[in-house]
MARZATOR-46841 format. One record per residue (C-alpha): y, z negated, x. Coordinates in nm, 2 decimals. Last residue first. Layout:
REM MARZATOR-46841
Y, Z, X
...
***
This chain:
REM MARZATOR-46841
4.39, 4.50, 0.99
4.21, 4.79, 0.85
4.44, 4.90, 0.57
4.72, 4.73, 0.75
4.72, 4.95, 1.05
4.75, 5.26, 0.80
5.07, 5.15, 0.71
5.18, 5.18, 1.04
5.27, 5.49, 1.07
5.07, 5.81, 1.12
5.25, 6.10, 1.25
5.08, 6.09, 1.60
4.77, 6.27, 1.42
4.48, 6.05, 1.46
4.22, 6.03, 1.72
4.38, 5.83, 1.96
4.20, 5.76, 2.28
3.95, 5.53, 2.38
4.07, 5.27, 2.55
3.96, 5.26, 2.93
4.32, 5.23, 3.09
4.37, 4.92, 2.91
4.68, 4.95, 2.72
4.98, 4.78, 2.88
4.98, 4.35, 2.85
4.78, 4.14, 2.72
4.44, 4.12, 2.56
4.23, 4.03, 2.92
4.21, 4.36, 3.11
3.92, 4.45, 3.32
3.98, 4.23, 3.61
3.78, 3.91, 3.43
3.47, 4.11, 3.39
3.42, 4.16, 3.00
3.06, 4.28, 2.97
2.91, 4.05, 3.19
3.15, 3.73, 3.04
3.09, 3.83, 2.70
2.70, 3.88, 2.79
2.68, 3.48, 2.93
2.84, 3.36, 2.61
2.65, 3.54, 2.30
2.35, 3.42, 2.49
2.49, 3.04, 2.51
2.57, 3.12, 2.13
2.24, 3.25, 2.02
2.06, 2.97, 2.24
2.32, 2.72, 2.08
2.13, 2.91, 1.72
1.78, 2.89, 1.82
1.83, 2.51, 1.88
2.01, 2.47, 1.55
1.70, 2.57, 1.42
1.48, 2.37, 1.60
1.70, 2.04, 1.54
1.75, 2.12, 1.18
1.39, 2.22, 1.03
1.12, 2.46, 1.00
1.12, 2.58, 0.69
1.44, 2.48, 0.55
1.68, 2.55, 0.89
1.50, 2.87, 0.98
1.56, 2.99, 0.61
1.95, 2.85, 0.58
2.06, 2.88, 0.95
1.87, 3.18, 1.09
1.98, 3.35, 0.77
2.34, 3.29, 0.82
2.27, 3.39, 1.19
2.23, 3.76, 1.20
2.51, 3.85, 0.88
2.70, 3.63, 1.05
2.73, 3.87, 1.35
2.75, 4.21, 1.12
3.02, 4.00, 0.99
3.21, 4.01, 1.34
3.14, 4.39, 1.40
3.26, 4.48, 1.01
3.58, 4.35, 1.07
3.61, 4.46, 1.41
3.57, 4.81, 1.32
3.81, 4.82, 1.06
4.06, 4.63, 1.33
3.96, 4.94, 1.56
4.01, 5.22, 1.30
4.34, 5.12, 1.24
4.46, 5.04, 1.63
4.35, 5.40, 1.75
4.69, 5.55, 1.64
4.87, 5.29, 1.88
4.64, 5.34, 2.17
4.37, 5.07, 2.24
4.32, 4.79, 2.43
4.61, 4.57, 2.35
4.64, 4.58, 1.99
4.26, 4.47, 1.99
4.30, 4.18, 2.26
4.62, 4.06, 2.04
4.43, 4.08, 1.73
4.14, 3.85, 1.90
4.35, 3.58, 2.04
4.27, 3.35, 1.69
3.93, 3.43, 1.68
3.84, 3.29, 2.00
4.02, 2.96, 2.05
4.01, 2.91, 1.64
3.61, 2.95, 1.68
3.62, 2.66, 1.95
3.88, 2.42, 1.80
3.62, 2.40, 1.45
3.31, 2.42, 1.64
3.46, 2.10, 1.82
3.58, 1.92, 1.47
3.19, 1.97, 1.36
3.10, 1.81, 1.68
3.36, 1.48, 1.61
3.26, 1.50, 1.22
2.90, 1.45, 1.34
2.91, 1.23, 1.57
3.19, 1.00, 1.33
2.95, 1.02, 1.04
2.60, 0.87, 1.27
2.30, 1.06, 1.30
2.21, 1.02, 1.63
1.84, 1.10, 1.56
1.78, 1.21, 1.93
1.70, 1.58, 1.83
1.91, 1.57, 1.55
2.23, 1.45, 1.72
2.16, 1.65, 2.03
2.10, 1.96, 1.85
2.49, 1.88, 1.74
2.63, 1.86, 2.06
2.46, 2.14, 2.21
2.57, 2.36, 1.91
2.94, 2.20, 2.03
2.91, 2.30, 2.38
2.84, 2.64, 2.33
3.13, 2.63, 2.08
3.34, 2.48, 2.36
3.25, 2.72, 2.62
3.32, 3.05, 2.36
3.64, 2.84, 2.32
3.70, 2.87, 2.71
3.59, 3.24, 2.71
3.84, 3.33, 2.46
4.14, 3.13, 2.60
4.05, 3.29, 2.92
4.01, 3.61, 2.81
4.38, 3.56, 2.63
4.55, 3.49, 2.95
4.71, 3.16, 2.97
5.07, 3.12, 2.99
5.21, 3.28, 2.66
4.86, 3.24, 2.52
4.93, 2.87, 2.52
5.23, 2.85, 2.34
5.12, 3.11, 2.03
4.75, 2.86, 2.08
4.88, 2.50, 1.98
4.88, 2.57, 1.62
4.59, 2.76, 1.59
4.40, 2.47, 1.76
4.51, 2.18, 1.57
4.42, 2.44, 1.24
4.01, 2.48, 1.38
3.98, 2.16, 1.45
4.16, 2.05, 1.12
3.86, 2.31, 0.98
3.58, 2.14, 1.05
3.66, 1.77, 1.02
3.74, 1.92, 0.64
3.36, 2.09, 0.59
3.27, 1.69, 0.69
3.51, 1.60, 0.37
3.39, 1.84, 0.14
3.03, 1.74, 0.21
3.13, 1.37, 0.16
3.31, 1.42, -0.18
2.92, 1.54, -0.31
2.81, 1.26, -0.20
2.62, 1.12, 0.14
2.30, 1.08, 0.25
2.36, 1.08, 0.60
2.02, 1.29, 0.65
2.00, 1.44, 0.29
2.32, 1.51, 0.16
2.52, 1.52, 0.49
2.30, 1.76, 0.65
2.19, 1.93, 0.35
2.55, 2.01, 0.23
2.66, 2.09, 0.61
2.37, 2.31, 0.72
2.50, 2.68, 0.59
2.88, 2.70, 0.68
2.94, 2.44, 0.96
2.59, 2.55, 1.12
2.66, 2.89, 1.02
2.98, 2.86, 1.24
2.83, 2.78, 1.57
2.63, 3.08, 1.56
2.86, 3.33, 1.39
3.17, 3.19, 1.68
2.90, 3.32, 1.96
2.79, 3.64, 1.79
3.18, 3.74, 1.74
3.22, 3.66, 2.13
2.89, 3.93, 2.19
3.16, 4.19, 2.02
3.46, 4.06, 2.21
3.29, 4.16, 2.52
3.25, 4.48, 2.41
3.59, 4.53, 2.31
3.68, 4.39, 2.70
3.50, 4.69, 2.83
3.63, 4.95, 2.58
3.35, 5.28, 2.56
3.12, 5.07, 2.28
3.41, 4.95, 2.07
3.61, 5.24, 2.04
3.28, 5.41, 1.93
3.25, 5.16, 1.68
3.68, 5.21, 1.54
3.59, 5.62, 1.55
3.28, 5.58, 1.29
3.52, 5.41, 0.99
3.74, 5.68, 1.06
3.48, 5.96, 1.04
3.40, 5.76, 0.75
3.65, 5.76, 0.51
3.71, 6.17, 0.63
4.04, 6.27, 0.73
4.21, 6.47, 0.48
4.58, 6.39, 0.51
4.59, 6.17, 0.20
4.83, 6.19, -0.03
5.11, 5.90, 0.03
5.00, 5.56, -0.14
5.06, 5.49, -0.49
5.38, 5.23, -0.48
5.31, 4.83, -0.61
5.58, 4.75, -0.80
5.46, 4.37, -0.86
5.40, 4.17, -1.17
5.05, 4.34, -1.19
4.96, 4.15, -0.88
5.11, 3.82, -0.98
4.87, 3.86, -1.31
4.59, 3.91, -1.12
4.67, 3.59, -0.86
4.69, 3.41, -1.18
4.31, 3.47, -1.30
4.19, 3.42, -0.99
4.33, 3.09, -0.99
4.18, 3.04, -1.33
3.85, 3.13, -1.20
3.86, 2.93, -0.93
3.95, 2.65, -1.17
3.64, 2.69, -1.36
3.43, 2.69, -1.05
3.54, 2.38, -0.93
3.47, 2.21, -1.30
3.11, 2.26, -1.17
3.15, 2.06, -0.93
3.20, 1.70, -1.12
3.49, 1.55, -1.14
3.74, 1.33, -1.02
3.64, 1.25, -0.67
3.50, 1.62, -0.66
3.87, 1.74, -0.64
3.96, 1.51, -0.34
3.68, 1.65, -0.18
3.73, 2.03, -0.33
4.13, 1.99, -0.22
4.04, 1.92, 0.17
3.75, 2.18, 0.15
4.01, 2.40, 0.07
4.32, 2.25, 0.28
4.14, 2.36, 0.65
4.02, 2.68, 0.65
4.25, 2.81, 0.36
4.59, 2.68, 0.65
4.39, 2.96, 0.89
4.40, 3.23, 0.65
4.74, 3.18, 0.51
4.86, 3.14, 0.84
4.70, 3.44, 0.94
4.88, 3.61, 0.66
5.22, 3.46, 0.75
5.20, 3.60, 1.09
5.17, 3.94, 0.95
5.44, 3.94, 0.72
5.63, 3.77, 1.05
5.53, 4.14, 1.19
5.64, 4.29, 0.83
6.03, 4.09, 0.84
6.06, 4.25, 1.20
6.01, 4.61, 1.15
6.14, 4.62, 0.79
6.00, 4.84, 0.53
5.76, 4.53, 0.33
5.67, 4.67, 0.06
5.49, 4.95, 0.19
5.41, 4.74, 0.53
5.20, 4.52, 0.26
4.99, 4.78, 0.03
4.74, 4.85, 0.30
4.69, 4.48, 0.36
4.62, 4.46, -0.02
4.33, 4.71, 0.01
4.15, 4.61, 0.36
4.11, 4.26, 0.18
4.03, 4.37, -0.18
3.74, 4.57, -0.12
3.52, 4.32, 0.04
3.63, 4.08, -0.20
3.48, 4.26, -0.51
3.15, 4.35, -0.33
3.15, 3.97, -0.25
3.15, 3.86, -0.62
2.95, 4.11, -0.74
2.67, 4.00, -0.49
2.77, 3.65, -0.54
2.66, 3.67, -0.89
2.34, 3.89, -0.87
2.22, 3.65, -0.56
2.32, 3.33, -0.77
2.13, 3.48, -1.07
1.80, 3.43, -0.82
1.87, 3.08, -0.81
1.79, 3.03, -1.19
2.02, 2.82, -1.43
2.31, 2.96, -1.35
2.59, 2.88, -1.65
2.81, 2.70, -1.35
2.86, 3.08, -1.20
2.93, 3.27, -1.50
3.35, 3.18, -1.46
3.29, 3.28, -1.10
3.19, 3.63, -1.17
3.50, 3.67, -1.47
3.73, 3.57, -1.20
3.62, 3.78, -0.94
3.58, 4.05, -1.16
3.96, 4.02, -1.28
4.06, 3.98, -0.93
3.90, 4.37, -0.84
4.04, 4.47, -1.18
4.38, 4.35, -1.06
4.37, 4.52, -0.70
4.24, 4.87, -0.83
4.54, 4.87, -1.09
4.81, 4.78, -0.81
4.67, 5.01, -0.58
4.57, 5.36, -0.76
4.33, 5.47, -0.49
4.37, 5.73, -0.22
4.54, 5.47, 0.02
4.28, 5.20, 0.02
4.00, 5.48, 0.07
3.93, 5.39, 0.44
3.95, 5.03, 0.47
3.78, 5.03, 0.10
3.50, 5.19, 0.33
3.47, 5.00, 0.61
3.50, 4.70, 0.36
3.20, 4.80, 0.18
2.89, 4.82, 0.40
2.96, 4.55, 0.66
3.13, 4.32, 0.40
2.88, 4.35, 0.13
2.60, 4.26, 0.40
2.80, 4.00, 0.49
2.80, 3.85, 0.12
2.43, 3.83, 0.05
2.39, 3.66, 0.43
2.61, 3.41, 0.26
2.40, 3.43, -0.09
2.07, 3.40, 0.15
2.18, 3.13, 0.33
2.29, 2.91, 0.06
1.97, 2.96, -0.12
1.76, 2.86, 0.17
1.97, 2.56, 0.30
1.99, 2.44, -0.06
1.57, 2.41, 0.01
1.62, 2.02, -0.01
1.77, 2.06, -0.33
1.71, 2.34, -0.53
1.93, 2.40, -0.81
2.18, 2.10, -0.76
2.16, 2.20, -0.38
2.28, 2.56, -0.44
2.53, 2.46, -0.66
2.70, 2.16, -0.35
2.67, 2.46, -0.18
2.87, 2.73, -0.45
3.12, 2.44, -0.51
3.24, 2.41, -0.14
3.21, 2.82, -0.12
3.43, 2.84, -0.44
3.65, 2.63, -0.32
3.75, 2.87, -0.02
3.75, 3.19, -0.24
4.00, 3.01, -0.48
4.21, 2.90, -0.19
4.23, 3.25, -0.07
4.28, 3.40, -0.40
4.56, 3.19, -0.50
4.71, 3.24, -0.11
4.66, 3.60, -0.15
4.87, 3.61, -0.49
5.16, 3.42, -0.40
5.18, 3.66, -0.12
5.17, 3.93, -0.35
5.44, 3.78, -0.55
5.66, 3.67, -0.25
5.61, 4.03, -0.13
5.69, 4.20, -0.50
6.06, 3.94, -0.49
6.16, 4.02, -0.09
6.36, 3.75, -0.02
6.03, 3.59, 0.14
6.11, 3.80, 0.40
6.45, 3.71, 0.51
6.61, 4.06, 0.66
***
């Protein structure tokens, strides 16, 4: 079965891509808005806004994943897109920093509920097993492409207009996404089996605690967040204040990191056919430790060059891809089939919890104590996460390939649950 011959999937995938790029453009514009309102203290504003985002994802996403099959899904997705469009439209009108925090809270609450609900729909529309696998791959490609192309599109747009127009464009994108959702025939989910939402969310956390390779992934989440926060939070101030760049230059520097991510993601499928996932992910952790050390050197030694910064940002992007891309494979290989939904939901929350730790460090400490000290702290966190992962995930305890781990937590759900449950948390 040809995947994109399925009309409803084609429309939903289009909605996902448009919403993803809207979110990516909003992130770039938000950093520039923070700089416009707060100047040198933009790091605090952006760090706080992104911390609010992580709080929403950690608290709301697991509940949304558990309840995704109990809602009128087409109406719910439409309303979430409408809320996001309205919030983004209001962002360029703000005049006070606290306005940003309220609007970002609303925007990210809607996004945190949208993702698990959207993915719960896919297996009900794409019923062929091979086509469903391709749908999951297409979704991952969309996320990867967004990380590269959103900053590039923003950079091009900013050569022609002010950043406020990016908000208007992304609001229109969310509206188009909402209309595409309405144009699909999304069936309501089958009646609930009675499993409590919090039981499902908690079971995934227990699985992580009991499984060596998943404990290792928890530590690697911290490595990714520590290095990634340098790029996401500090790029705008570093490019504008240290390198003396423009709004467009900020977007291009973010694109340098996205380029590294994309190149690594494209090369990894063949690599993972020959090298176990643990080796690849630990290599990625080493790359990120090197990237954060390079960032510290740039500031501490005064080596503030465009080439050096772009190279470091690309290195961080490569390291992030080496860890993030194989994660799903390790999760699937580490637990029984019926425990996969709760495990993916737990990883979603735990990975965002790591960012909840590092975003405030990058934003608040970066503004008050300076970038050299802040990036040194983040480099120490990355190194600590790497060493912890090596200790928690011994090389003989499963590599994310092959049969289910002997240490995996037994499935907690009835055998009759189908793969639609997986998509709620994936």
